N, C-alpha and C positions, 0 to 999 in steps of 0.2 A: 710444488712443480717450480720451474725454470720461471723467474718472469711473475712469481707469488709476490703482490704490494699489499700495504695496508696502509689506509690514513685514519685509522681508528687512534687518534693522538691519547684520548682520555686515557685506552685501556693503557697504552704503552707506559704512565703517568702513575694510575691506580697499581698494575701489577708491577711495579719496578722492572721493566723490561730492558735489562743490559744493552747496551747499541754499539756497533761498530761505527765510528765516522771516518769514510774512506779521504775526506777532505785533505788537504794540504795543510800542513802545521799551522803556516801562518793565519790561515783561515780556522781554523782551531783555539788558536789564540782568541781572535777577534770576537768569538761566542761560541759556546757548546753550551750542551744538555748535560744535563746529572744523568749519572746512568751511565756516561758516553766516555769512551776510550779512543782515542786518535793512532788509530792502525791505518796509516795513508798508501793511496796507491801512486799517487806523487808526491815526490818532494815538493820541497820549495822551488828548487832549481827548476827540476822538472817538469813541474805544473808550468813556471814562466816559458820554460824553451816551448812548450806545446801551445799555450796563450799564444805566443809571436804567431807561430806557423799556421793558427786557426785566422788569425786576422790576414795576414797577406797570400795563405795559398787555401783557406775553405776548412770546414769538417773534415774531409775521408782523408788529407794532408797532416791534420793533427793526429788524428785516431792512427795514421801508421805511425809518426814520429813517437807516440807514445808507446806502442808496441815494441819500436827497438829500442826505445830506451829501458823500459821494462821486460826483463829477457833473462833466460839462464837464472845465472844467481841469485840476481836480483829481484826477479820474479819469483823463485822458490821462496825467499827470506820475507817476501809481502805475505803470499798465500800463507806461511809455516804461521806468521805471526797470527792471522786471522783464523786461521786452525784453532791455534795453541786458546784462542780464547773463547770460541765454539764449545772445544772440549769443555770448559767450566763453566760454560753457560752455553746451554743445548737452546735456550728459549730466544738468543740473543738476535737481533736486527742489524741492516747496516742503511748507510743512508751517503749522500753523497750532497752540493749544494742544492741540485734543483731534480734528483731523484732518477737524473740523465745516464750517461755514456759512463761514468765510472764506476758508480754503482752498481750498472747493469753488467759492466762486465767485471767487476769485482765479485758478483752473484755468479756468473756464470764459470769461471775459474773455479770457484767452490765445487758449484754442481760437478764440473769434471772430477772431482776429487772424494764425491758423492756425501758433501754436506751441502745439504737445502737450508737454505736461509731467506727470509723474506726480508723484501726492501723496503722502506718507507717511501709511498707516493707522494713525489712532489719534494722529497728530500727536505734538507734544513731548513731550506725555504720556506714550506709551507708550514713545517711542524712549530718554527718560529712565529709565523703569521697567527697559527691558532692560539700563542701562547699569548701575544701581543694582545688578541682580540679575547680573549678569559680576561685579563686584566683591567680592560676596556668596560667588562663589560660586569665585575662584582657588588657593585651598589646592589641594593636591596637582598643580596641572597645570603648575606650570613650579618649580625650586627657587631659590628666593632666595639673592643673594650679598650681603653688606654691604662698602662699599666706607669706612676707618675712614682716619686719619690726622691730625696734628695742624692746627691755622689755618693755611691758609698751602701746605699740601702738593701742591697741584694737583690735587687729586682731581676735581673738574669737570674740568680738562682731559684727563684721565687715561681718564674714563666717556666723552668723547666719539672716545675713539679705541678704541670696541666698539660693536658694532650692536647687545648683548644691552643696552645700557645704558636706563635708566627716569630721567629728567633732572626729580627732584623741584623742586628748587629753581628751574629752569629755568619751571617750568609756576607755580609759587608766586609768581616774580614775587619772590620773596628770599632771602638766600645764608645765614637760619638761625642769626643771630648779632645782637649788638647794632647792628651797623655793616654789617645783612645788607640792610636798606630800598635799594631804588630809584628812579630817578624814575620811573618807571611802577605806578602803584597796582597793588597785589595785584588777583587777581582773586575773584570772587563764588566762594564756597564748592561751588557747585554746578559751575562753570565747571571750577575745578579738578580734580575727581572726574569730569569727563566726559573732560578731557583724559588723565587716566590710565588710566580705561577704553578709550578708545580706542587709548593707546600699548600696552596691556597684550594686548588684543585681536589687533592688527594683529603685535605680536613672538611672540605666539602661535601667529599665520599662517602665520609665516614659520618656523617648525619650532624656535622657541628652547626649550631644555631648563632653560637659567639663566638670569636675570635679575638683573643687578647694582643695586643703589641705594647712591646713599652715603647715611652712616650718620648717619641722622638721629631726631632725637625723633618725637613723636605730631603736632608741632606745628611748622610752617615760616612764620613770621610769623603770620599771625593764620589764616591757612587750615589745614586739618588732616587726616590722612589717616583713612579711614573703619577705627571701631574692631576690625571683621573684619578687615579687610586689615592693618592693623598690627601686631593679634596677629599675623598670618601671616609679616611677614615680622621682625619686630623680633627674635629670637632666632637667625637665618640665622648662617650662617659669616661671620666677619669676615676680611678679608683687610686689611692694615695698610701703607698707605703711609707708607716711611720717608725725611721728603727733609732735606736737612741745613738748618740755620736761615737761614745766609747766602741760601740758595737760597729758602726759603720769604719770607723779606723780600721777595725782587725777584719772586717773582709777588705776593707782595701789593700791594706795590709798585705794580706795573703796572694790577694790577685795581681798587683802591680810589683810588689817585691819578692816575697818568696815563690809563685808562680811562673813569672817574668825570668827571672833571675836562670829558673831550671830551663827553660825556655832558649836561653842566648847562650848558656855554658854548653847544650846541645847544639847548637850550632856556630859558635866561634870559640875558639883555640883560649881567647882571656873574654870569657864570655860579660863576666862582671864588666869589665871596662866596657865592653862592648854596650852594656845594659845602662851604666852611668853616663854614660855619652848621650844615648839614647832620649833619659831621664834629664837631664841638665837641658838639652836641646828643649824639652816639654815647657819645662820651666820656662824658656826664656823665650818662648813661643807667647808667653800670656805677660809678659814683664810690665809694658805699658797698662793693661790692667791692673796689675798689682801695685803700680805703682813703684818707684826706684827704690825706697827704703824698704817695704815688703818685701822686694822680690831678692834684696842684697841678703833680706835676712833669712827666707828660705831657701836662698842656694847655701846659705853660710849653714845653718841646720842640716843640710843634705850632705855637703861635705864633711861635716865632722862625722853625721850617723857611717858615711861611707869608710871613713878613716877607720873607725872604732870595730867595724866589721872586717876589715881587711887586716887589722893586730891581733883582734881578739875573736874573730867569727860571732860577733854579737851583734844581730840587726836590730836592737830593738828599740837604738835610735832613729831610726825611719820613721818610725810611729810619732816622733814629734813631730816633722814634716808634713806628712801627710796631715794630723791633726788640724795643723795652722793651716792649710790649703783647703779643707773640709769646711772648716768653721768660719775664715776669715775671706776666704775668697768664693766657694761654691755654693754655700748655703744664702748668701745674701745675693747673689746672682738666680738661684734657683727661688728664693722667695718675689725675687720681681718678676720674674718669669711667668710664675703661677699666679701671681695679681692681674696679668695682662690676658690670661685666659679666660673665654669663654665657655669652655666646656665645664657642663654640669658634674660638679662633685659627688659621684656614689655613693663613695664610701671610703673611708678615714682609718686606719687602725695595721696594729703589728701583721708578723706575717703570716701567725697562727687566725687572728680576726680575719685578715682579707683570703686566707684562705678557706674559710667555714662563710664568706658570703660570696664567693664566687663559685663552692660548692650549691649552697643555695641556689644559685642563678641556673645548676646545670650543668656547669663545667667540672670536668674530673681529670 
């Protein structure tokens, strides 16, 4: 019926309910929910005009102006976008910021066309509050485990063989180092937190008693774990994945050279040059820590590898500078950080041994 509401936020998450966010694009960009598509009632300019009218003349005049702005072909296009989405997702729900006028109007216009859709009680604000509270109250609801290991060990690859994993780097769109940036920009902090809360709630609903995270600091690129949540997992038991150097070089080569170049080539006309520029900038970020001599050597090795690739389509020399970085820069840094950790080391071993250990703990 018209006016149907839901505040069953857990069900929205567990059942992957598709969501129509009718807020303006500028609001959506600051933070939204997984499964949400932005199909606004008012665009940014229209929202600004209505907001000014509301402050100067009150709610009634603001609503009148909104109807004047959204009429005729504009109104038809907005409703058509909602209809198209509902036709693909019959269980969709909608929301605005507080679950008020914008979502009520959107729902009413759809009702006039024969579409029944539920709107979220309290809108974005109430749902967001629920997720923040969920993150605050996670302590004690599961036993966290941390997966550590030297750079290039294949930690992320191992995580994806486990159902009970939480991929912080994936949602942060960053691999947690000077070379960690991806083509796709990092999400807003709110989006990162929302994805984290969604994942935790789903995993717990599925009955997980342990959840495993890659051993990260508080920050993953420019986004960060909420303080209380980070404190809850920071001292968890540590499982260390041990991988031979040659295999680590190959894993790193595949991810940061082969796959990265493919991604850059899909986005840029001269993808190789764009990739090379990004990699050199990353090497330069750690110049002070490398020291001038070693920095020059690695840059020289990189440029020699790039030259061979351009001339003969031979990428093998990229493994040289990768190996030097891993062995002479990342390994000593990791060993130093590991010595400082207070976490109990629960297990060390290669991939098969680690998986066997985790399966023995009940992870699948």
